[in-house]
N, C-alpha and C positions, 0 to 999 in steps of 0.2 A: 589228220584225224585218226582216231584210234578204233580198233576193232573191239566189238562187244559181243560176248557169248551169251546166248539166251538158253535157259534150261527149264524143262518141265520135268520135275522130279517125281517119280512114282516108285512103288514097291518093286515092280518087276522091270520097269523101263525108265530111261531118261531121254526125253526128246531134246535134241540139240539144234540150235540155229546160230547163225553168225550175221553180224551187221556188215554192210558194205563199208569201205574205208572212210566214207564221208558221214556215216551215221544216219542215212536216210531210209534204207530198206533192210529187211531181215530175210535171209534165205535159210531154208532147212538144210542141215548137213546130214544128220543120221539119227537113228534111235539106238541107244545103247541098251542091250538086253542084259538084265541082271539075273543070274541063275541062283545066287545066294542073296536073299533080301537082307541078311544081317551083316554082310561083308561088303564094304565099299572099295576095297583095294583095286579090283579090276576096273571099276567105274572111274576111280581117281586116275589110274594109269592111262586109260583111254582119253580122259579129259586133258591130262598133261600133254599128250601128243597133239591134241587139237589146239590147245592154248599156245604151244610152241609154234606149231605150223602156221597159225593165223596171227601170231604175235598179239594175242588178246591182252587188253589192258583193264578190262572190267567184266564182271559177270552179272547178268540179270537173272534172278531165280524166281520162278513162279511161287507166289504165296497162296496156298490153298485154303483160304478162308471160307467159312460157310456163307450162304447167301445173306444171312443176317449179320455178317461180319464177325461171328463168334469164331474162336480158335478151337480146333479139335485135335485129335491124336495126329492127324496128318500134318498139322502145322508144327507140332513138336518134332516129328521125324524130319521135316524139311529144315527146321532150324538147326538140328543136329548136323545135317548135310551141309548147310551154310557154314557152320563153324569149321567143319572139316575142309571145305574149300578155302576159307580164309587162312587157316593154319598151313595148308599145303602149298598154296600158290601165292600168298602174300598179295592178293588182288582185292579190290573192293568188291563186295557182293551186295547188290541191291535187291531187296525183296519187292516184287511187283505183283499186284493183285491179279490172280489168274481166274477169278470167277467167270464162268461162262465160256472160257477158252475151248474146252473140249466140245461143248455144244456148238460153238462157232466153227470149230475144225470139222465136226461132223457135217454141218450144213455146207461148208465149203466143198468137202469131198462129194456130197450128194449133188450139189450144183454142177460140179465138174464131171459128173457121170461116172464116178468111181464106184464100182460094185461094193455093196456092204461087206462082202467077204474079204475085201482087200483093205478095209478101213483100219483094222487092227495094226497092220504093218506100218502105217504112216501117221496115225492119229496123234501120237505123242510128238513127232517131229513138227507137224502142223501146229499143234498147241504151243510148242516152243517158239515158232515163228510169230504167232499171234501175241504171245507174251512180250517178246523182244520188240516187235513192231509197235505195240502199245506204248512201251517205254520210249522208243525212239521218237514217236510222234509227240508224246508229252514233252520231251526235251526240246524238240524243234519248235513246238508251239510256245515254249517258255523262253524263246530267244536263244536257245542253245545252252541255257544254264543247266547245271547238274541237278538231278532230282534224286530223292531217296536218301 
C-alpha cells in the first residue's frame, strides 16, 4: 500500500498528516508555520523532506469551500498551492472537502481536555488528520477504489 499525505493549507500554517501504510488511519505529523504568507519556498522544502521520508505517493489537500459549497478567495489560494505541489512533486493531489474540519478538530480537543490556550498549536494538524481520515474512509467504503 502507499502512504498518503494529508494537508490543511492556511495563510499562516499548514497542518500535516500521514496515512498508515495500509491506508486505514491518519496520524498527525506536524504543523508547518509560515512566516511569509506570499512565499511557499520553505513550506515546499519541508514538505519535500516529509514526502521523501515517508515515501508518499499521493497528497490529499483540504478544499476550503463555504458551507453553501461556494468557492471564495481561500479556494483560489488553495488551488494555487495545489498547482505548486503538482509541479514540484509530480504526485497526484486530490482536493477533499474540508468543511467543518476545524470545528470537529476543536470539539476533539475539547473532549480530550486540551486547554483552549493550547488549541492553536495543534488545531491545523488535527484538521489535516480529519481531512485525510475522511478521504481514507471514503476510499475504503468504495471497495478501495480511487476517489478524486
